[in-house]
N, C-alpha and C positions, 0 to 999 in steps of 0.2 A: 467598496465591493459588497454586493448583496450576499446573503448566506446561501451557500450551495451545499446540498446534501449529496454525498458520494456513497453509492450503494456498496454492499459487500462485494459484488461481482466487479465493480469498478476498482475497488481496492485491490482485489486479486489481479486484475488486468494491469494496474499501475505497477504492482510488484513484479509481474512477469516482464513488462517492458523495461523496468529499472534493472532487474537482474540480467536480462538478455543484453542490455547495453554494457553492463559491467563485464560480463563473461564472453561477449562477442559471439552470441548465438542468436537464433531466431526466438522470438517470444513464445512460439508454439512448443519449443523444447523445454520450457520452464514449467514446473508444476509447483503450485503454492497451496499450503494448508495454513489457514488462519487459526490462531489460538488465543484464548483468554484464560488467565489464572488470577484468582483473587489476590494472591500474594505478589505475583510478578507483573500483572497487567497484560498488555497486548503484546503478541509476538506472532511470528510466522515461520514456517519451515519451507525452504525452497529446495527443490530437487532439480538438478541439471546434470545430464550426462552421467547418471549413476552416483552422483555426489550430493550430499545434503548440507544445508547451511541454515543456522538459526538466525533469524532477523529479530532484533529487539524493537521496541517502540520507536526509538530514534531512527532506525533504518526505515521503518514503515513511513514515518513522517517525511524522510528524505525522498522516498519513492513517490509519495503523494505530491511533493513539491516538483519533482521531475515531471509527473503527470500534468500538474497544473500548468507548468511552463510549456510543455510540448503538445499536449492534447487540448487544453482549454485556452491556450495562448494568452495567459495572464501572468502577472508578476508573481512568481512563487514565494518571494520573500516578503511581500506585502500582505500575505495571507496568514491568518491565525487558523491552525488546523487542530481539531479536537476529535479524537477517536471516542466512540461510544459503543456500548454493548446494548443492543435492543433485543427484547424477547422475541419479537416477530421477524425482524429483518437481519438479525445477526450483528456482525461488526460493521458499523457505518462510520462515516466521518462527516463533520461539518466544517466547511471552509468559509471564513469571513474575510 
């Protein structure tokens, strides 16, 4: 598989679709805020129906695998996924 760069917006979209699937709501009802901390790494906060949930890096990778399978129609478990913090582009992911 060639290397695919997933933008910050695509990561947000993948998390919205992933959480919507888990909570049985429409993706439009999910709000996501991506975060990075030098000590804790990557995380996100999801807001659905007035409730919030913190997603750790493993949850974000799981959401990206869901996205790879359902949106890119590729084998999600054959992919190596690496999150990166880019000064210009924010949080991005590389999928190999």
